[in-house]
C-alpha positions as CSV (number, residue, x, y, z in Angstrom):
1,X,107.8,98.6,93.4
2,X,109.8,101.6,92.6
3,X,113.4,102.7,93.0
4,X,113.5,105.4,95.6
5,X,115.9,108.3,96.0
6,X,115.0,108.9,99.6
7,X,117.8,107.8,102.0
8,X,116.7,104.9,104.2
9,X,119.5,102.9,105.9
10,X,119.6,99.2,106.4
11,X,118.9,97.6,109.7
12,X,116.7,94.6,110.2
13,X,116.1,90.9,109.8
14,X,113.8,88.6,108.0
15,X,113.3,84.9,107.9
16,X,111.6,82.4,105.6
17,X,110.1,79.1,106.9
18,X,108.9,75.9,105.3
19,X,105.2,75.1,105.2
20,X,102.3,74.1,103.1
21,X,99.3,75.8,101.6
22,X,96.6,77.0,103.9
23,X,93.2,77.6,102.3
24,X,90.8,80.2,103.7
25,X,87.5,81.9,103.0
26,X,88.3,85.4,104.2
27,X,88.4,88.1,101.6
28,X,91.2,90.1,103.1
29,X,89.5,93.4,102.3
30,X,89.8,94.7,105.8
31,X,93.2,95.9,107.1
32,X,95.1,94.1,109.9
33,X,93.3,94.3,113.2
34,X,96.3,94.5,115.6
35,X,100.0,95.1,115.7
36,X,100.8,91.9,117.6
37,X,99.6,88.9,115.8
38,X,99.8,85.3,116.7
39,X,101.2,83.7,119.9
40,X,104.9,83.9,119.1
41,X,106.8,86.9,120.5
42,X,109.1,89.2,118.6
43,X,111.8,88.5,121.1
44,X,111.7,84.8,120.6
45,X,111.9,85.1,116.8
46,X,114.7,87.7,117.0
47,X,116.7,85.4,119.3
48,X,116.9,82.9,116.4
49,X,118.3,85.4,113.9
50,X,121.2,86.9,115.7
51,X,123.8,85.5,113.4
52,X,123.7,85.1,109.6
53,X,124.7,82.2,107.4
54,X,124.7,84.1,104.1
55,X,123.0,82.4,101.2
56,X,122.9,85.3,98.7
57,X,125.8,85.8,96.3
58,X,126.6,89.3,97.6
59,X,124.6,91.9,99.5
60,X,121.8,94.3,98.8
61,X,121.3,98.1,99.0
62,X,118.4,99.5,101.0
63,X,118.1,102.4,98.5
64,X,119.6,103.4,95.2
65,X,122.2,105.7,96.8
66,X,123.3,103.5,99.7
67,X,126.0,100.9,99.7
68,X,125.3,97.2,99.6
69,X,125.3,95.9,103.2
70,X,122.3,93.5,103.6
71,X,122.8,89.8,103.0
72,X,120.0,87.2,102.7
73,X,120.6,84.7,105.4
74,X,119.5,81.1,105.9
75,X,118.2,79.0,108.8
76,X,116.4,75.6,108.9
77,X,113.3,76.1,106.8
78,X,113.7,79.8,106.5
79,X,115.5,82.8,105.1
80,X,115.8,86.2,106.6
81,X,117.3,89.7,106.3
82,X,117.5,92.8,108.4
83,X,116.8,96.1,106.6
84,X,114.8,99.3,106.4
85,X,111.3,99.6,105.2
86,X,110.2,101.6,102.2
87,X,106.5,101.9,101.6
88,X,105.0,100.1,98.6
89,X,101.6,101.5,97.5
90,X,101.4,99.6,94.2
91,X,98.4,97.5,93.1
92,X,94.8,98.4,93.0
93,X,94.1,102.2,92.8
94,X,92.5,103.4,96.1
95,X,92.1,106.7,97.9
96,X,95.3,106.1,99.8
97,X,97.4,104.5,97.0
98,X,97.4,106.3,93.6
99,X,99.4,108.6,91.4
100,X,98.6,111.6,93.6
101,X,99.7,110.0,96.9
102,X,102.7,108.1,95.5
103,X,105.2,109.5,92.9
104,X,106.3,105.9,92.2
105,X,102.8,104.4,92.0
106,X,102.3,101.4,89.7
107,X,98.8,99.9,89.1
108,X,100.0,96.3,89.3
109,X,101.8,93.8,91.6
110,X,103.8,90.8,90.7
111,X,101.3,88.5,92.3
112,X,97.5,88.8,92.1
113,X,94.4,88.1,94.1
114,X,92.3,85.0,93.5
115,X,90.1,87.0,91.1
116,X,93.1,88.0,89.0
117,X,93.2,91.6,90.2
118,X,96.4,93.2,91.7
119,X,96.8,93.3,95.4
120,X,95.6,96.2,97.6
121,X,98.6,97.8,99.3
122,X,96.5,99.9,101.8
123,X,94.6,96.9,103.2
124,X,96.7,93.8,102.7
125,X,100.0,93.4,104.5
126,X,102.6,92.2,101.9
127,X,106.3,92.3,101.5
128,X,108.4,93.0,98.4
129,X,111.3,90.7,97.5
130,X,114.1,91.5,95.1
131,X,113.6,90.2,91.6
132,X,115.6,87.1,90.8
133,X,119.2,87.8,89.8
134,X,122.7,86.4,90.1
135,X,122.7,87.8,93.7
136,X,119.7,85.7,94.8
137,X,116.9,83.8,93.3
138,X,113.9,83.9,95.7
139,X,112.0,81.1,94.0
140,X,115.1,78.9,94.0
141,X,115.2,79.3,97.8
142,X,111.6,78.1,98.2
143,X,110.0,81.5,98.4
144,X,106.7,81.9,96.5
145,X,104.1,84.5,95.8
146,X,101.7,84.3,98.7
147,X,104.4,82.9,101.0
148,X,104.1,83.9,104.6
149,X,106.4,86.5,106.1
150,X,106.8,87.5,109.8
151,X,107.7,91.2,109.8
152,X,109.2,92.3,113.1
153,X,109.6,95.9,114.3
154,X,109.8,97.6,117.7
155,X,108.8,94.5,119.6
156,X,105.8,93.7,117.3
157,X,105.1,90.9,114.9
158,X,103.0,91.3,111.8
159,X,102.3,88.5,109.4
160,X,102.3,89.4,105.7
161,X,102.5,87.6,102.4
162,X,105.1,87.9,99.6
163,X,103.1,90.2,97.3
164,X,105.4,92.0,94.9
165,X,108.9,92.0,93.4
166,X,111.3,94.9,93.2
167,X,114.7,96.0,91.8
168,X,117.4,93.3,91.7
169,X,119.8,95.3,93.9
170,X,117.5,96.7,96.5
171,X,115.9,95.1,99.6
172,X,113.6,96.3,102.4
173,X,110.1,97.2,101.3
174,X,106.5,96.4,102.4
175,X,103.0,97.5,101.7
176,X,101.2,100.5,103.2
177,X,99.1,98.2,105.4
178,X,102.2,96.4,106.8
179,X,103.8,99.7,107.9
180,X,100.5,100.9,109.4
181,X,100.1,97.8,111.4
182,X,103.6,98.1,112.8
183,X,103.3,101.7,113.7
184,X,105.6,102.9,110.9
185,X,104.7,106.0,108.9
186,X,102.9,104.6,105.9
187,X,103.1,107.7,103.7
188,X,104.4,106.2,100.4
189,X,106.4,109.4,99.6
190,X,107.9,110.4,102.9
191,X,107.2,107.4,105.3
192,X,109.0,104.2,106.1
193,X,111.8,103.7,108.6
194,X,115.6,103.8,108.2
195,X,116.2,100.6,110.2
196,X,115.1,98.0,112.7
197,X,112.9,95.8,110.5
198,X,113.4,92.0,110.4
199,X,111.8,90.1,107.6
200,X,111.2,86.3,108.2
201,X,109.9,84.4,105.1
202,X,108.8,80.8,105.5
203,X,110.0,78.5,102.8
204,X,107.5,76.6,100.6
205,X,104.5,78.3,102.3
206,X,101.6,79.8,100.5
207,X,98.4,81.4,101.6
208,X,95.3,80.6,99.6
209,X,93.7,83.0,98.7
210,X,96.7,85.3,98.8
211,X,94.4,88.2,99.8
212,X,93.3,86.5,103.1
213,X,95.1,88.2,105.9
214,X,93.5,86.0,108.5
215,X,94.9,82.9,106.7
216,X,98.3,84.5,106.7
217,X,98.1,85.0,110.5
218,X,97.0,81.5,111.1
219,X,99.6,79.9,109.0
220,X,102.3,82.3,110.1
221,X,101.7,81.6,113.7
222,X,102.1,77.8,113.1
223,X,105.2,78.3,111.1
224,X,106.7,80.6,113.6
225,X,106.3,77.9,116.3
226,X,108.0,75.4,114.0
227,X,110.8,77.8,113.3
228,X,111.5,78.1,117.0
229,X,111.5,74.4,117.4
230,X,113.8,73.7,114.4
231,X,116.5,76.4,115.1
């Protein structure tokens, strides 16, 4: 992840839910097939995150030049935040994600595929979490690489994995594939959205292999149902 200078304002929510490891055989090389995944509606999930019990020691900025307005919030078995979405094109070099398409491009991600290679931002929906700091330690909150995230935007739910880490003071970023699936401009230089994105991350969950999007959808749908029942 890079530090952007584009102005993108904060405005969305995310939640993390508890769950186990779900093995799968899918390679995850193909992009997400639809913009509404699983059986749980965006409205039902959003109804559970209308208020925030802040668990972070302070708040995050959505971009380098914005003020810190976004807290990390806690629910039973989950954490969430509401922010913008910047586009992460980091990872394996492809025709859509490279130095020419993305001024902030980096050829690695914090978490890797089962074969040891970085993730593919243009085909795998993944979310970026802030690197651990005194503000918030994601691993201490039960969030793991490969953990499942329900990303909600404009009435749609997309299941992604925790795939990369970013600056310690900035929040609100997801991969090219995540944005594309949700109908958000996925251009890594000029795309993204200023607001309206809710990120729901499920605690102690982990997709195996991390690159299997179908496994993320299956596990995410099950955890989303549990989240509704437990909150």
